[in-house]
N, C-alpha and C positions, 0 to 999 in steps of 0.2 A: 474482607480485604480492605486495606486502608485506602484513603482517598488518593494519596500520591501514586500508589500502584495503579489505581483505576485510571488516573490521569495519564500515566505512562502507557497503559494498554490502549487507551483511546487515541493517543498520539500515533501509536503503531497502526491502529485501524485506519486513521485518517491518511496515513502514508500509503497504505495499501489501496485506499479508495481514490488516491490521486488528489487529495484535498489540501496538501501541504505545499508551500513555496519555500525553497531553501536557497541559501547563499545570499550574501549581503546585497548585491545589486538587484537580484530578482525580488527580494523582500522589499527593498526600497521602492521598486517599481510597483509592486502590489499595493503598498501603502498609499502611494501617490494616486493610483487609479481606483482607490476604494475597494479593492478586491480582498484585502486582508481584514479579517475580523478580530484577530488576536495575534500578538507577536510574542514569541518566547525568545529570550536572550539568556545565554548561559551565565550563571553567577560568576564563573571564572573567565569570562570573556574580557577583551581589552577595554580599557577605560574610554579611549577616543571613539571606538565603535559604539560603545554603550551610550555615550553622549549623543552621537549622531542619531541613533535609533530612538532614544528617549525624546529628543527634540522633534523628530519627524512624526512619531506616533502621537505626541501631544498635540501637534498642530493639525493632524488629520483625525483626532479623536478616536484612536485605536487603542485597545487595551494592551498594556506592555507588562509582561511577566518575567521576573528574574528568579523564580522559585526553584529552577532545576540547574544542575551542573552540566557541563559539556558532555561528560561521560553518560549521564542519565539520558540526555537527548539522543546521544549516539546509540545507546542500548535500545531505546524505545523505537527509533525510526530506522536504524541500520545505516544512518548517514552521520559522518563526522562533521557536524556543523555547529556554529556558535549561535546562529540566529535562524529561526524557523517561523513562518507565518502560517496561520490556519485560514484557508480561503473558503470556509463553509460556515454559515451562520449557525447551523445546528450543532456541529462539532464544537465550535467556539463557546456556545451557550452552555453545553454540558461540561466542558473543561472549566469554565468559570465557576460552575456549581461545585465541582470537586475542589477547587482552590479555596472557596469561601468556607467550606465546612471544616 
């Protein structure tokens, strides 16, 4: 199985485990309160939203990933969202490993 598919499967597992934060305001809040370990932003998301999240994640030193499309995020999690934060260190670490390989 390729790493992208493993990443998508892990996103779905994190969703079922209740370790994802979704929606713009909720993700911003999670980043500000240091609860977000990793933020996924859809490749086809809006430019102004992308800039907002890029700036926020840089200032709070949170990994920011734009490797997936909106459709891939929706298929993996069952939620039609542009931005998703992973609120669990273990899930975030494994997802980063899949992204680097």
